[in-house]
C-alpha positions as CSV (number, residue, x, y, z in Angstrom):
1,M,0.0,0.0,0.0
2,R,1.0,3.6,-0.7
3,F,-0.1,6.8,1.1
4,I,0.7,10.1,-0.6
5,L,-0.3,13.3,1.0
6,Y,-0.2,16.6,-0.8
7,L,0.1,19.8,1.3
8,G,0.8,23.5,0.7
9,K,-0.6,27.0,0.9
10,G,-4.3,27.4,0.1
11,G,-4.9,28.0,-3.6
12,V,-1.7,26.5,-5.1
13,G,-3.5,23.5,-6.7
14,K,-3.2,20.7,-4.1
15,T,-6.6,19.4,-5.1
16,T,-6.0,19.2,-8.8
17,T,-2.5,17.7,-8.2
18,A,-3.9,15.0,-5.9
19,A,-6.8,14.2,-8.2
20,A,-4.5,14.0,-11.2
21,T,-2.1,11.7,-9.3
22,A,-4.9,9.4,-8.3
23,L,-6.4,9.3,-11.8
24,R,-3.1,8.3,-13.3
25,S,-2.6,5.6,-10.6
26,A,-6.1,4.3,-11.5
27,E,-5.3,4.3,-15.2
28,L,-2.2,2.2,-14.4
29,G,-4.5,-0.5,-12.9
30,Y,-4.2,0.3,-9.2
31,K,-7.3,0.5,-7.0
32,T,-6.9,4.1,-5.8
33,L,-8.7,6.3,-3.4
34,V,-8.3,10.1,-3.4
35,A,-9.7,11.7,-0.2
36,S,-9.9,15.3,1.0
37,T,-9.3,16.3,4.6
38,D,-9.9,20.0,4.0
39,I,-13.0,21.4,5.7
40,A,-13.6,23.5,2.6
41,H,-13.7,20.6,0.2
42,S,-13.1,21.2,-3.5
43,L,-12.4,17.6,-4.6
44,A,-15.9,17.1,-6.0
45,D,-15.5,20.3,-8.0
46,S,-12.2,19.2,-9.4
47,L,-13.5,15.8,-10.5
48,N,-16.8,17.4,-11.5
49,V,-18.9,14.8,-9.6
50,E,-20.9,14.7,-6.4
51,L,-19.1,13.3,-3.4
52,G,-20.0,12.4,0.1
53,S,-18.3,11.3,3.4
54,Q,-17.9,7.7,2.1
55,P,-15.7,6.5,-0.9
56,K,-17.6,6.7,-4.2
57,E,-16.4,5.1,-7.5
58,V,-16.0,7.9,-10.0
59,A,-14.0,6.1,-12.7
60,E,-12.5,2.7,-13.4
61,N,-10.2,1.8,-10.4
62,L,-10.8,5.3,-8.9
63,W,-12.8,6.2,-5.8
64,A,-13.1,9.6,-4.2
65,Q,-14.2,10.8,-0.7
66,E,-14.6,14.1,1.1
67,I,-14.1,13.1,4.8
68,S,-16.6,14.7,7.1
69,A,-15.3,14.9,10.7
70,V,-18.5,16.7,11.8
71,A,-20.8,13.9,10.6
72,D,-18.7,11.3,12.4
73,L,-18.3,13.2,15.7
74,H,-22.0,14.1,15.9
75,N,-22.9,10.5,16.9
76,Y,-21.0,10.3,20.1
77,W,-18.9,13.3,20.9
78,D,-21.5,15.4,22.8
79,Q,-21.9,12.5,25.2
80,L,-18.2,12.2,25.8
81,Q,-17.7,15.9,26.2
82,E,-20.6,16.2,28.7
83,F,-19.3,13.2,30.7
84,S,-15.7,14.3,30.9
85,S,-16.6,17.9,31.8
86,N,-19.2,17.0,34.5
87,V,-17.2,14.2,36.2
88,I,-13.7,15.7,36.1
89,A,-14.8,19.1,37.6
90,G,-14.6,18.9,41.4
91,K,-11.6,16.7,41.4
92,G,-9.2,19.5,42.1
93,I,-9.5,21.5,38.9
94,S,-11.9,24.3,37.9
95,R,-14.9,24.0,35.6
96,V,-13.0,26.1,33.0
97,V,-10.1,23.7,33.0
98,A,-12.5,20.7,32.8
99,D,-14.3,22.2,29.8
100,E,-11.0,22.8,28.0
101,L,-9.8,19.2,28.8
102,S,-13.1,17.7,27.7
103,A,-13.0,19.6,24.3
104,F,-9.9,17.6,23.1
105,P,-8.7,20.2,20.6
106,G,-8.1,18.8,17.1
107,M,-10.7,16.1,17.4
108,D,-11.7,16.7,13.8
109,E,-8.1,16.0,12.7
110,I,-8.2,12.8,14.7
111,V,-11.3,11.6,12.8
112,C,-9.5,12.3,9.5
113,L,-6.5,10.3,10.7
114,L,-8.8,7.4,11.8
115,H,-10.3,7.3,8.3
116,I,-6.8,6.9,6.9
117,N,-5.9,4.3,9.5
118,K,-9.1,2.3,8.7
119,Q,-8.1,2.1,5.1
120,A,-4.6,1.1,6.0
121,K,-5.7,-1.7,8.3
122,E,-8.5,-3.0,6.0
123,K,-6.3,-2.7,2.8
124,N,-9.3,-1.7,0.7
125,F,-7.1,0.2,-1.8
126,D,-3.7,-0.2,-3.3
127,R,-3.0,3.6,-3.1
128,I,-4.5,6.4,-1.0
129,I,-3.9,10.0,-2.2
130,I,-4.7,12.7,0.4
131,D,-5.8,16.2,-0.7
132,A,-4.8,17.9,2.5
133,A,-6.0,21.2,4.0
134,P,-3.8,24.3,3.8
135,T,-0.3,23.9,5.4
136,G,-1.1,25.1,9.0
137,E,-4.1,22.8,9.4
138,T,-2.2,19.9,7.8
139,I,0.7,20.2,10.2
140,R,-1.7,20.2,13.0
141,L,-3.3,17.1,11.5
142,L,0.0,15.3,11.3
143,T,1.0,16.3,14.9
144,M,-2.3,15.0,16.4
145,P,-1.1,11.5,17.2
146,D,1.4,13.0,19.6
147,T,-0.9,15.7,20.9
148,F,-3.9,13.3,21.5
149,S,-1.6,11.0,23.4
150,W,-0.8,13.9,25.7
151,Y,-4.4,14.7,26.3
152,A,-5.4,11.1,26.8
153,S,-2.6,10.6,29.4
154,H,-3.9,13.6,31.3
155,L,-7.4,12.3,31.3
156,S,-6.2,8.9,32.6
157,R,-4.8,10.6,35.7
158,F,-8.4,11.5,36.7
159,E,-9.9,8.1,35.8
160,K,-9.7,6.5,39.2
161,G,-11.2,9.6,40.9
162,A,-13.9,9.9,38.3
163,I,-15.0,6.3,38.6
164,R,-14.9,6.5,42.5
165,A,-17.1,9.5,42.3
166,I,-19.9,7.7,40.4
167,K,-19.4,4.3,42.0
168,P,-22.3,4.7,44.5
169,F,-24.7,4.9,41.5
170,A,-23.2,1.7,40.0
171,G,-25.0,-0.4,37.4
172,R,-25.6,1.1,34.0
173,L,-24.4,4.6,35.1
174,L,-21.0,3.2,35.9
175,Q,-20.8,1.0,32.7
176,G,-21.3,4.0,30.4
177,P,-18.4,6.2,31.5
178,T,-16.2,3.1,31.8
179,Q,-16.9,2.2,28.2
180,I,-16.2,5.8,27.1
181,L,-12.9,5.8,28.9
182,D,-12.0,2.5,27.2
183,A,-13.0,4.1,23.9
184,I,-10.6,7.0,24.5
185,Y,-7.7,4.6,25.2
186,K,-8.5,2.6,22.1
187,L,-8.5,5.8,20.1
188,Q,-5.1,6.7,21.5
189,K,-3.8,3.2,20.5
190,S,-5.2,3.7,17.0
191,T,-3.5,7.1,16.6
192,E,-0.2,5.6,17.8
193,E,-0.4,2.8,15.2
194,L,-1.2,5.3,12.5
195,R,1.9,7.4,13.5
196,D,4.0,4.4,12.6
197,V,2.4,4.1,9.2
198,L,2.6,7.8,8.4
199,S,6.3,7.9,9.2
200,D,7.3,4.8,7.3
201,P,9.0,5.9,4.1
202,A,8.3,2.5,2.4
203,I,4.5,3.3,2.8
204,S,4.0,7.0,3.1
205,S,5.3,10.0,1.1
206,Y,4.6,13.7,1.6
207,R,4.7,16.2,-1.3
208,V,4.7,19.9,-1.2
209,V,2.7,21.8,-3.9
210,L,3.7,25.4,-4.6
211,T,3.6,28.1,-7.2
212,P,6.7,30.2,-8.1
213,E,5.9,33.1,-5.8
214,K,7.8,34.3,-2.7
215,M,5.1,33.9,0.0
216,V,4.1,30.5,-1.3
217,M,7.7,29.3,-1.6
218,R,8.4,30.5,2.0
219,E,5.4,28.6,3.4
220,A,6.5,25.5,1.5
221,E,9.9,25.7,3.1
222,R,8.4,26.0,6.5
223,A,6.3,22.9,5.8
224,L,9.5,21.0,4.9
225,G,11.0,22.1,8.2
226,Y,8.0,20.8,10.3
227,L,7.8,17.6,8.3
228,G,11.5,17.0,9.1
229,L,10.9,17.8,12.8
230,F,8.4,15.0,13.0
231,N,10.3,12.6,10.7
232,Y,7.7,12.4,8.0
233,P,9.3,11.3,4.7
234,V,9.1,13.9,1.8
235,D,9.8,12.6,-1.7
236,M,8.9,15.4,-4.1
237,A,8.0,19.0,-4.6
238,V,5.5,20.0,-7.4
239,V,5.7,23.5,-8.8
240,N,2.3,24.3,-10.3
241,R,1.1,26.9,-12.8
242,V,4.5,27.4,-14.5
243,M,4.4,29.7,-17.5
244,A,6.2,28.7,-20.7
245,K,8.5,31.3,-22.4
246,D,6.3,31.5,-25.5
247,E,3.4,32.5,-23.3
248,A,5.2,35.7,-22.1
249,Q,3.5,38.0,-24.7
250,G,3.0,41.6,-23.7
251,E,4.4,43.6,-20.8
252,F,2.1,42.0,-18.2
253,Y,2.8,38.4,-19.0
254,Q,6.5,39.1,-19.6
255,T,6.8,40.6,-16.1
256,K,4.9,37.6,-14.7
257,Y,7.2,35.2,-16.5
258,D,10.4,37.0,-15.3
259,I,9.2,36.8,-11.6
260,Q,8.4,33.1,-12.0
261,Q,11.9,32.4,-13.4
262,K,13.5,34.3,-10.5
263,Y,11.7,32.1,-7.9
264,M,12.1,28.9,-10.0
265,G,15.9,29.2,-9.5
266,Q,15.5,29.7,-5.8
267,I,13.1,26.7,-5.5
268,Y,15.6,24.5,-7.3
269,D,18.4,25.6,-4.9
270,N,16.3,25.6,-1.6
271,F,14.5,22.3,-2.1
272,A,17.5,20.3,-3.1
273,P,18.0,17.3,-3.0
274,L,14.3,16.8,-3.5
275,P,13.2,16.0,-7.1
276,I,10.9,18.7,-8.5
277,R,8.1,18.2,-11.0
278,Y,6.5,21.0,-12.9
279,A,2.8,21.5,-14.0
280,P,2.0,24.1,-16.7
281,Y,-0.2,27.2,-16.3
282,Y,-3.3,26.2,-18.3
283,A,-5.5,28.8,-20.0
284,E,-8.6,26.7,-19.0
285,E,-9.7,25.3,-15.7
286,V,-8.4,21.9,-14.7
287,V,-11.8,20.3,-14.1
288,G,-13.0,16.8,-15.0
289,I,-11.4,13.5,-15.9
290,E,-10.0,14.6,-19.3
291,A,-8.3,17.8,-17.9
292,L,-6.9,15.9,-14.9
293,S,-5.5,13.2,-17.1
294,R,-3.7,15.8,-19.2
295,M,-2.2,17.4,-16.1
296,A,-1.0,14.0,-14.9
297,S,0.8,13.5,-18.2
298,D,2.3,17.0,-18.2
299,T,3.5,16.6,-14.6
300,F,4.7,13.0,-14.5
301,G,5.2,12.0,-18.1
302,E,5.4,8.2,-18.4
303,D,6.3,7.7,-14.7
304,D,4.1,6.1,-12.2
305,P,3.2,9.1,-9.9
306,C,3.0,6.8,-6.9
307,E,6.6,5.7,-7.1
308,I,9.0,6.7,-4.3
309,F,11.0,9.4,-6.0
310,Y,13.3,10.2,-3.1
311,N,14.3,8.2,0.0
312,G,16.2,10.1,2.6
313,K,15.9,13.0,5.0
314,V,15.5,16.5,3.5
315,Q,16.0,18.1,6.9
316,E,16.6,16.5,10.2
317,I,16.3,18.3,13.5
318,I,18.0,16.6,16.5
319,E,17.5,17.7,20.1
320,Q,20.8,17.0,22.0
321,E,21.3,16.2,25.6
322,D,22.9,19.6,26.4
323,G,19.8,21.5,25.3
324,T,21.2,22.4,21.9
325,Y,19.6,21.5,18.5
326,L,21.4,20.2,15.4
327,L,19.9,20.9,12.0
328,R,21.2,18.5,9.4
329,I,20.6,19.1,5.6
330,P,22.0,16.9,2.9
331,I,23.9,18.9,0.1
332,P,26.0,16.3,-1.6
333,F,26.7,18.5,-4.6
334,V,28.8,21.0,-2.5
335,T,32.3,19.7,-2.0
336,G,33.9,22.1,0.5
337,G,34.6,25.5,1.9
338,A,34.0,27.6,5.0
339,V,30.3,27.7,6.2
340,K,29.0,31.2,6.6
341,L,25.7,31.8,8.4
342,R,23.5,34.8,8.7
343,K,20.2,34.6,10.6
344,R,17.3,37.1,10.5
345,G,14.2,36.1,12.4
346,D,13.1,32.8,11.0
347,E,15.3,33.2,7.8
348,M,18.7,31.6,7.5
349,F,21.2,32.5,4.8
350,V,23.9,29.9,4.2
351,T,27.0,30.5,2.1
352,I,29.6,27.8,1.3
353,G,32.0,29.0,-1.4
354,N,29.9,29.7,-4.5
355,F,26.9,27.9,-3.0
356,K,24.2,30.1,-1.5
357,R,20.9,29.0,0.1
358,E,18.1,30.8,1.8
359,M,15.9,28.8,4.1
360,I,13.0,29.2,6.5
361,L,13.4,27.8,10.0
362,P,10.7,26.2,12.1
363,S,9.8,28.1,15.2
364,V,11.7,25.8,17.6
365,L,15.0,27.0,15.8
366,A,14.0,30.5,14.8
367,K,14.0,31.5,18.5
368,R,17.6,30.4,19.1
369,K,21.0,31.7,18.1
370,T,23.3,29.7,15.9
371,G,26.5,28.2,17.2
372,G,28.1,27.7,13.8
373,G,27.9,25.2,10.9
374,V,30.2,22.6,9.3
375,L,30.0,20.5,6.2
376,N,30.4,16.8,7.0
377,D,30.4,14.2,4.3
378,G,27.9,16.0,2.1
379,T,25.7,17.0,5.0
380,L,25.5,20.6,6.4
381,E,25.3,20.5,10.2
382,I,24.2,23.7,11.9
383,T,24.1,24.0,15.7
384,F,21.5,26.1,17.5
385,L,22.4,27.1,21.1
386,A,20.4,26.2,24.2
387,R,18.4,29.1,25.6
388,E,20.9,29.6,28.5
389,E,23.9,29.7,26.2
390,A,22.1,32.1,23.9
391,E,21.4,34.5,26.8
392,E,25.1,34.3,27.9
393,V,26.3,35.1,24.4
394,E,23.9,38.0,24.2
395,Q,24.9,39.4,27.6
396,S,28.7,39.1,26.9
397,A,28.2,40.8,23.5
C-alpha cells in the first residue's frame, strides 16, 4: 500500500494535483482512493462529480471521498464531552479547565486520521492519495497522534477519581463512563499505530505543492521544516502553474514570467536534493477527468506518480542532551569551503564557497541563536544554542 499526502498553501493547486495523481494511478490499474481532509472541500468540483463522506467510485479503479469529521463526531462526541466535563470538575480542577480538557482540541483532525488508519488496516485500496488542508491545518493534523496521546494521558490521571465519584450509583451509570474511557484509550492506541504508518518511508510520502511566488515558496519551506521535525518522509515538490516562455507575450505576461523564473531558480536551490516536478499554467480550468489526465501526463510523463521518488531526509532536527539543537541538511553537490551563516528572524542565509541558500526555520529553531555550521560528508550541520547559552552570548556581547 502507498499513502501520498499533498500539502501546501491554500490555492496553489493541491486538489488538482492530488486528483491528477490518483487518476493516473487508477489508469495504471491500481485500485486508488483520493480523499480530501480539507474542511472547505473542493475535490468534488475538481472531479466534476458529487461526493460524500464515504468513498464513491468515479472512474475505473478510482474512488473519491470528502471526509466529514463533523458527521462522524456528531454521533458520540456530545456524550463524551458532557461526561468528561461534569465528572472531572470537582476533582481538584476548575470548571473552566475541565471544559478545556473535555474539548480535546483537534478532534476533527483525529477523525480524519482514523479514516486513513481504517483504510490502512483494511487494505481496501492499493493507493490512497490525500488532498490535505492548507499547510497550517495539515501540520496540526500530522501532529495530532502525539498531541492526542498527551491529552489522553492527562485524562487517565483522573480516571480513578472519576470512577470512584460515580461508584455509589453503580449499574448502568458506571458502565457507560467506563466504556467511554475505554474508547478513548482505544482511540489513543489507533493514533499511535497510525503514527508508525505515516512515518514509514516505504509506505508514506509527503509532497509539497507550490507556485513560483515568494510567499508560497516560504510557506512550503516552513512545511518541509516541520515535516523534518516529526520525521515524516518527503519525496517530491510539485511546482504548479509554471508559464512557458512563449506565453510571455506583452508587458504584463513578460513581467509575470520573469518573476516566476526568479523564484524557479530559488526553488531549485532551496528544495535540493528533492526531485521537482512542474505543471503548466493552463488557460482553461483543470476540471473533470480529461483535464486531470492531461495534467498528470504533463507533470509525471510516463512515470508512475506513486513511485517513491526520493528516499532520505530532506531536513533532520535533533535535540541534543545539552539542550542544543542540530539541524542536518544533505547537500551532496557541495564539496567544501567555510560555512558562513546569517540569521534574520526565521530566515537563515547559508554560504559555502559559491553555494548560497536561503531557508526558513521552524519556530523551535527560529527563537535560538546559531552556534556555527560545518560541512560533514555531504551534509550541512548547523548547531543552535540552548536558551541559556544564547542568553550568555547576548549578555557578553
